[in-house]
C-alpha positions as CSV (number, residue, x, y, z in Angstrom):
1,M,107.3,149.7,113.1
2,E,109.4,146.7,114.1
3,V,108.9,143.6,112.1
4,R,108.5,140.5,114.2
5,S,109.9,137.0,113.5
6,L,107.8,134.7,111.4
7,F,108.6,131.8,113.7
8,P,105.6,131.9,116.2
9,A,104.7,128.9,118.4
10,H,102.1,127.7,115.9
11,M,104.6,127.3,113.0
12,K,105.0,123.6,112.3
13,K,108.3,121.8,112.6
14,T,107.0,118.4,111.3
15,K,107.1,118.4,107.5
16,I,104.1,117.4,105.3
17,V,104.6,115.2,102.2
18,A,101.7,115.1,99.7
19,T,101.3,112.7,96.8
20,I,100.4,114.4,93.6
21,G,97.8,112.9,91.3
22,P,94.7,113.6,89.2
23,S,93.1,115.3,92.2
24,S,96.0,117.7,92.9
25,D,97.9,118.2,89.7
26,S,96.2,121.5,88.5
27,P,98.3,124.7,88.9
28,K,95.6,126.2,91.2
29,M,95.5,123.2,93.5
30,I,99.3,122.8,93.7
31,E,99.5,126.5,94.7
32,K,96.9,126.0,97.4
33,L,98.6,122.9,98.8
34,I,101.9,124.7,99.1
35,E,100.3,127.6,100.8
36,S,98.5,125.2,103.2
37,G,101.7,123.5,104.4
38,V,103.1,121.0,101.9
39,D,106.9,120.8,102.1
40,V,107.5,117.9,99.7
41,F,105.5,116.5,96.7
42,R,105.7,112.8,96.2
43,F,105.5,111.4,92.7
44,N,104.3,107.8,92.8
45,T,105.7,106.2,89.6
46,K,103.5,103.1,90.0
47,H,101.0,105.3,88.2
48,G,101.5,107.5,85.2
49,D,104.1,107.4,82.4
50,V,107.4,109.3,82.2
51,D,105.9,112.3,80.5
52,W,103.1,112.6,83.0
53,H,105.6,112.9,85.8
54,R,108.1,115.1,83.9
55,V,105.4,117.7,83.1
56,R,104.1,117.8,86.7
57,I,107.5,118.0,88.3
58,K,108.3,121.0,86.1
59,L,104.9,122.5,87.0
60,V,105.5,122.1,90.8
61,K,108.9,123.8,90.4
62,K,107.4,126.7,88.4
63,I,104.7,127.3,91.0
64,S,107.2,127.0,93.9
65,A,109.4,129.7,92.2
66,K,106.3,131.9,91.7
67,L,105.3,131.7,95.3
68,R,109.0,132.0,96.5
69,Q,108.3,129.1,98.7
70,P,110.7,126.2,98.2
71,V,109.3,122.6,98.0
72,A,111.1,119.4,97.4
73,I,110.4,116.6,94.9
74,L,110.4,112.9,96.0
75,L,110.4,110.4,93.1
76,D,109.0,107.1,94.5
77,L,110.2,104.2,92.4
78,Q,108.0,101.1,91.9
79,G,110.6,98.5,92.8
80,P,109.8,94.8,92.9
81,E,106.1,95.3,93.6
82,I,103.6,92.7,92.4
83,R,100.3,93.9,91.0
84,I,97.4,92.1,89.3
85,G,96.4,93.0,85.8
86,K,93.3,94.8,84.5
87,F,89.8,93.2,84.4
88,P,87.7,93.4,81.2
89,E,85.0,95.2,83.2
90,A,87.4,97.2,85.4
91,E,86.4,95.1,88.5
92,I,85.1,91.7,89.5
93,K,82.8,90.5,92.3
94,L,84.2,87.8,94.6
95,E,82.1,85.5,96.8
96,C,83.6,84.0,99.9
97,G,84.3,80.2,99.4
98,E,84.2,80.2,95.6
99,T,87.1,78.8,93.6
100,I,88.7,81.1,91.0
101,V,91.8,81.2,88.8
102,F,95.1,83.1,88.9
103,S,96.6,83.2,85.4
104,Q,98.6,85.2,83.0
105,E,95.7,85.4,80.5
106,Q,92.0,85.7,80.7
107,S,90.0,82.5,80.5
108,S,86.3,81.4,80.6
109,E,86.6,80.9,84.3
110,K,86.6,83.8,86.8
111,T,90.2,85.0,86.5
112,I,92.6,87.4,88.2
113,I,95.5,88.2,85.9
114,F,99.0,87.8,87.3
115,P,101.4,89.4,84.7
116,N,104.5,88.1,86.5
117,K,105.1,84.5,85.4
118,K,107.8,83.9,88.1
119,V,105.3,84.9,90.8
120,L,102.6,82.7,89.4
121,Q,104.9,79.7,89.2
122,S,106.1,80.2,92.8
123,L,102.7,79.8,94.4
124,K,102.4,76.6,96.5
125,K,99.5,74.7,97.9
126,D,97.9,76.3,101.0
127,Q,99.9,79.6,100.5
128,I,98.0,82.7,101.5
129,V,97.8,85.5,98.9
130,L,96.7,89.0,99.9
131,I,95.5,91.6,97.4
132,D,94.7,95.3,97.8
133,D,96.4,95.9,101.2
134,G,95.1,92.6,102.5
135,F,91.4,93.4,102.0
136,F,91.1,90.4,99.8
137,K,92.5,87.0,100.9
138,F,93.0,83.8,98.9
139,Q,94.3,80.3,99.7
140,V,96.1,78.3,97.0
141,L,94.4,75.0,96.2
142,E,96.5,73.8,93.3
143,N,99.2,75.1,91.0
144,Q,98.7,73.7,87.5
145,G,101.6,75.6,85.9
146,K,99.7,77.9,83.5
147,K,97.0,78.6,86.0
148,V,96.6,78.4,89.8
149,L,93.3,77.4,91.5
150,V,92.6,79.5,94.6
151,K,89.8,79.7,97.2
152,V,88.3,83.1,98.0
153,L,88.5,83.8,101.7
154,C,87.2,87.4,101.7
155,A,84.3,88.6,99.6
156,G,84.0,92.0,97.9
157,I,84.4,94.0,94.7
158,L,88.1,93.9,93.5
159,G,89.4,96.5,91.2
160,S,92.2,96.3,88.6
161,R,95.9,96.9,89.2
162,K,95.8,96.2,92.9
163,G,99.0,95.3,94.8
164,V,99.8,91.7,95.8
165,N,101.4,90.5,99.0
166,L,102.7,87.0,99.7
167,P,103.5,86.9,103.4
168,G,106.5,84.7,104.2
169,A,107.4,84.1,100.6
170,D,111.0,84.7,99.5
171,L,110.8,85.6,95.8
172,D,114.0,86.4,93.8
173,L,112.7,89.6,92.2
174,P,114.9,92.5,91.0
175,S,115.0,95.5,93.4
176,I,114.9,97.9,90.4
177,I,112.8,97.2,87.3
178,Q,113.0,98.7,83.8
179,A,110.3,101.2,84.5
180,D,112.4,102.5,87.4
181,L,115.4,103.0,85.2
182,E,113.2,105.0,82.8
183,K,112.1,107.3,85.7
184,L,115.8,107.8,86.7
185,D,116.6,108.8,83.1
186,M,113.9,111.4,83.4
187,A,115.4,112.6,86.7
188,V,118.6,113.5,84.8
189,K,116.7,116.1,82.7
190,E,114.3,117.1,85.5
191,P,116.3,116.8,88.7
192,V,114.6,115.6,91.9
193,D,115.6,115.9,95.6
194,F,114.8,112.4,96.8
195,V,114.4,109.0,95.3
196,A,112.5,106.4,97.3
197,L,113.1,102.7,96.7
198,S,110.0,100.5,97.3
199,F,110.2,97.1,99.1
200,T,113.8,97.6,100.1
201,R,115.1,94.3,101.4
202,S,118.8,94.8,102.1
203,R,121.8,97.0,101.9
204,E,122.5,95.6,98.5
205,D,119.2,96.9,97.1
206,I,120.3,100.5,98.0
207,Q,123.8,100.0,96.7
208,L,122.3,99.0,93.3
209,L,120.2,102.1,93.2
210,K,123.2,104.2,94.1
211,K,125.1,102.6,91.2
212,E,122.3,103.4,88.7
213,M,122.0,107.0,90.0
214,L,125.7,107.6,89.9
215,K,125.8,106.2,86.3
216,R,123.3,108.8,85.3
217,G,124.5,111.7,87.5
218,V,121.4,111.8,89.7
219,R,122.4,113.5,92.9
220,A,119.2,113.0,95.0
221,K,119.1,111.5,98.4
222,I,117.8,107.9,98.8
223,I,114.8,107.1,100.9
224,A,114.4,103.4,101.8
225,K,110.8,102.3,102.1
226,I,110.3,99.8,105.0
227,E,107.3,97.7,103.9
228,N,108.1,94.0,104.2
229,K,109.5,91.5,106.7
230,K,112.9,91.5,105.2
231,S,113.3,95.2,105.5
232,I,112.5,94.8,109.2
233,D,115.0,92.0,109.7
234,N,117.7,94.0,107.9
235,F,116.8,97.4,109.1
236,S,120.1,98.4,110.8
237,Q,122.1,97.8,107.6
238,I,119.4,99.5,105.5
239,L,119.4,102.6,107.7
240,D,123.2,102.7,107.6
241,E,123.2,102.7,103.8
242,A,120.2,105.0,103.1
243,D,119.9,108.7,103.5
244,G,116.4,108.5,105.0
245,I,113.6,106.1,105.7
246,M,109.9,105.8,105.0
247,V,107.7,103.7,107.3
248,A,105.4,102.5,104.6
249,R,102.7,101.1,106.8
250,G,100.3,99.9,104.1
251,D,102.3,97.0,102.7
252,L,104.1,96.6,106.0
253,G,100.8,96.0,107.7
254,V,100.1,93.2,105.3
255,E,103.5,91.6,105.6
256,I,103.6,91.5,109.4
257,D,100.7,91.4,111.9
258,L,98.9,94.8,112.2
259,Y,99.3,95.0,116.0
260,Q,103.1,95.1,115.5
261,I,103.0,98.3,113.4
262,P,102.9,100.9,116.2
263,Y,106.0,99.2,117.9
264,W,108.0,99.2,114.7
265,Q,106.9,102.8,113.8
266,K,108.3,104.1,117.1
267,K,111.4,102.0,117.0
268,I,112.3,103.1,113.4
269,I,111.6,106.7,114.1
270,N,113.9,106.6,117.2
271,Q,116.7,104.9,115.4
272,C,116.5,107.3,112.4
273,R,116.6,110.2,114.8
274,E,119.7,109.0,116.6
275,L,121.6,109.0,113.3
276,G,120.2,112.3,112.1
277,K,118.4,110.7,109.1
278,P,115.0,111.9,108.1
279,V,112.0,109.5,108.6
280,I,108.6,109.8,107.0
281,T,105.5,108.2,108.6
282,A,103.3,107.1,105.7
283,T,100.1,105.4,104.4
284,Q,96.4,105.8,105.3
285,M,97.0,108.6,107.8
286,L,93.7,110.3,106.8
287,Q,92.4,107.6,104.5
288,S,88.7,108.3,105.0
289,M,89.3,111.8,103.5
290,V,89.6,110.1,100.1
291,N,85.8,110.2,100.2
292,C,84.8,112.4,103.2
293,P,85.6,116.0,104.1
294,K,86.5,115.1,107.7
295,P,88.8,112.4,109.1
296,T,87.9,109.9,111.8
297,R,89.0,110.4,115.3
298,A,91.3,107.4,115.0
299,E,93.0,109.0,112.0
300,V,93.5,112.3,113.8
301,S,95.0,110.3,116.7
302,D,97.3,108.4,114.2
303,V,98.8,111.7,112.8
304,A,99.1,113.1,116.3
305,N,100.8,110.0,117.5
306,A,103.5,110.2,114.8
307,V,104.1,113.8,115.9
308,Y,104.4,112.7,119.5
309,D,107.0,110.2,118.2
310,Y,108.9,113.1,116.7
311,T,108.8,111.8,113.2
312,D,110.4,114.2,110.6
313,A,107.5,114.1,108.3
314,V,103.9,112.7,107.9
315,M,102.6,111.8,104.4
316,L,99.4,111.8,102.5
317,S,98.9,109.2,99.7
318,G,95.5,108.6,98.1
319,E,94.1,111.5,100.1
320,T,95.8,114.0,97.8
321,A,96.5,111.9,94.8
322,N,93.0,110.8,93.9
323,G,90.8,111.8,96.8
324,N,87.8,114.2,96.7
325,Y,89.2,116.5,99.3
326,P,93.0,117.0,98.7
327,L,93.2,120.5,100.1
328,E,91.1,119.8,103.2
329,A,93.3,116.8,103.9
330,V,96.5,119.0,103.9
331,Q,94.8,121.7,105.9
332,I,93.6,119.2,108.6
333,M,96.9,117.5,108.8
334,N,98.6,120.9,109.2
335,Q,96.2,121.7,112.0
336,I,96.9,118.4,113.8
337,V,100.6,118.8,113.5
338,C,100.7,122.4,114.8
339,Y,98.4,121.8,117.7
340,T,100.2,118.6,118.8
341,E,103.6,120.2,118.6
342,D,102.5,123.0,120.8
343,K,101.0,120.6,123.5
344,R,103.6,117.9,123.8
345,G,106.4,117.8,126.3
346,S,110.2,118.2,125.7
347,S,112.1,115.4,124.0
348,D,115.1,113.6,125.3
349,I,117.5,111.5,123.3
350,Q,120.9,109.9,123.9
351,A,122.5,111.0,120.7
352,K,126.1,109.8,120.1
353,T,128.9,112.4,120.1
354,D,131.5,110.3,118.4
355,T,132.7,113.0,116.1
356,S,133.9,116.6,116.7
357,L,130.9,117.9,114.7
358,K,128.4,116.0,116.8
359,A,130.1,117.2,120.0
360,I,130.0,120.9,118.8
361,V,126.3,120.5,117.9
362,K,125.5,119.0,121.3
363,G,127.4,121.9,122.9
364,A,125.2,124.3,120.9
365,F,122.0,122.5,122.1
366,N,123.2,122.6,125.7
367,L,123.9,126.3,125.4
368,Y,120.4,126.8,124.2
369,K,119.0,124.8,127.1
370,G,121.1,126.7,129.6
371,M,119.9,130.1,128.2
372,T,116.3,128.9,128.4
373,A,116.8,127.9,132.0
374,V,117.7,131.4,132.9
375,N,114.8,132.8,130.9
376,D,116.8,134.2,128.1
377,N,114.5,133.8,125.1
378,V,116.6,132.3,122.3
379,K,114.6,132.8,119.0
380,A,116.4,130.3,116.8
381,F,119.5,128.4,115.8
382,V,121.4,129.8,112.8
383,V,123.6,127.1,111.1
384,L,125.9,127.8,108.2
385,S,126.1,124.6,106.2
386,Q,126.9,123.5,102.6
387,T,125.8,119.9,102.9
388,G,123.1,120.2,105.6
389,T,124.8,117.7,107.9
390,T,125.2,120.1,110.8
391,A,121.5,121.0,110.6
392,K,120.5,117.3,110.6
393,M,122.7,116.6,113.6
394,L,121.1,119.5,115.5
395,S,117.6,118.4,114.5
396,R,118.2,115.1,116.3
397,Y,117.6,116.9,119.6
398,R,114.2,118.2,118.4
399,P,114.7,121.7,119.9
400,E,111.5,123.8,120.4
401,K,113.0,126.7,118.4
402,P,113.5,126.6,114.6
403,I,116.8,125.7,113.0
404,I,117.7,128.2,110.2
405,A,120.2,126.5,107.9
406,V,122.0,129.1,105.7
407,T,123.4,127.5,102.6
408,E,124.7,128.4,99.2
409,S,123.4,125.2,97.7
410,I,119.9,125.0,96.3
411,E,120.3,121.2,96.4
412,T,121.0,121.3,100.2
413,R,118.2,123.8,100.8
414,N,115.6,121.5,99.1
415,Q,116.9,118.3,100.8
416,L,116.6,119.9,104.2
417,L,112.8,120.4,103.6
418,L,112.4,116.9,104.9
419,T,114.3,117.4,108.1
420,Y,112.3,118.2,111.3
421,G,112.4,121.8,112.5
422,V,114.7,123.1,109.8
423,Y,114.1,126.1,107.6
424,A,116.8,126.2,104.9
425,D,117.7,129.7,103.6
426,F,119.6,130.1,100.3
427,L,122.2,132.9,100.4
428,H,124.8,133.5,97.8
429,F,128.1,134.9,99.0
430,P,130.5,136.9,96.8
431,R,133.3,134.7,95.4
432,G,136.0,134.2,97.9
433,N,134.2,136.2,100.6
434,I,134.7,135.3,104.2
435,H,131.2,134.9,105.6
436,S,129.9,137.8,107.6
437,L,127.3,137.3,110.3
438,R,126.1,140.8,109.7
439,M,125.4,140.0,106.1
440,I,123.6,136.8,107.1
441,F,121.5,138.5,109.7
442,Q,120.5,141.3,107.3
443,D,119.3,138.6,104.9
444,L,117.3,136.8,107.5
445,V,115.7,140.0,108.8
446,K,114.8,141.1,105.3
447,K,113.1,137.7,104.8
448,Q,111.3,138.2,108.2
449,L,112.8,135.0,109.6
450,L,114.4,137.0,112.4
451,A,114.0,140.5,113.8
452,K,116.2,143.2,115.5
453,G,116.8,142.3,119.1
454,D,116.5,138.5,118.5
455,L,118.9,136.3,120.4
456,V,120.2,133.3,118.4
457,V,122.6,130.4,118.8
458,V,125.1,130.4,115.8
459,I,127.1,127.3,114.6
460,K,129.7,128.0,111.9
461,G,133.1,127.2,110.6
462,K,136.0,129.7,110.4
463,Q,135.4,130.5,106.8
464,W,132.6,129.9,104.2
465,K,133.0,126.6,102.4
466,L,136.5,125.8,103.7
467,P,137.0,122.1,104.7
468,D,137.8,122.8,108.3
469,G,134.2,121.9,109.4
470,M,132.2,123.5,112.1
471,S,134.3,125.0,114.9
472,T,132.4,127.8,116.5
473,V,129.3,128.1,118.7
474,S,128.2,131.5,119.8
475,L,125.3,133.5,121.2
476,E,124.5,136.5,119.0
477,T,122.0,139.3,119.3
478,I,120.8,141.0,116.1
479,V,121.6,144.7,116.8
480,F,121.8,146.5,113.5
């Protein structure tokens, strides 16, 4: 009986990133999340110590190997984030209009601890301070040096260790803190595929991270998180320096007006796509599922909208890290992605062809479009790649058919897990062997990625791993 391809119309091309945490760090849950569509696990180093992350990174890798389903690891560094300290009773009640204190130490007055002395001293009269993604708002009345008097503008129950935003403030904070360096040291012994830098402000922030990673021999790709006004202002230079982008809409929605977020989301996704750099749309996508088994209609529309934007990936944060329904959140996100991909129209982009590689890739995509126009059913693209660059350049066009990237590098395979529409297949060639399409096709058929009779567009160089680059585009039918 003929085995059919495992690339039916409902197989998703948009990747899913899930944050691992207390709700999702058991072996059984990790296995279920992978089986439900998670491509990348995010480790948020703002929470948990080095050992916590090391143990769970190893666990994810072990389960991935057991399932024979590759997943990538994204290590999300804390960066120059500002957080309040812990309350003696875990949380405090705030009344609108009351005056309280910001200080480095607890006092007899109602106090919110600010561990960072530099931040505390920088607060000026009438400055607005936002805490917990802007749900709590304060106005500075007087800075007395050791303590700052502020007026509460939003009432509620505030918990410990929440993030702080100072809209418009220009603080001279380091882009990488000591805790980040400790996590990078861990990544030497327990390699990761991506390192995300929080609150990226400029090209120089990424260059500093590259320097620290090079010093340690960490070979991961760098994802710059766009979550403040400076990152928006300097986006072009940040995109040029980084390997990928995360639209971190939580803090970004506090730093700039909320109504601007959809515009910047679409603009950033489009610019990333033009350069062939993966982009993750993140934060509060299914936020209500932290406590509820079903999302709101607005949240479903938010995920679908990112898919309509042709983002490379959508991300779950608290929904899978500490929510009550981590598995359901992944399953629903997967359903939204698959349904939306199947219903949207074709995508058009004016991608540059300023290199021979880009020109060859565009030729391959045009060949595919031409064959589709005459009703020849191309099943997939097959790309031979050591670095993944060719697959990323092809992904820019967001073809409706999958891109199978055949590589001899585990590192490349894992890093392509964040790129739209790409399935990366690891295949080891005998030493010195000229690559054989027959050998490649046999492997892909065995893995049920393709089947006998399938028509594919192939992009390859003359010989495996030689530095002549991609030079050949061909139509091939699997006939053996």
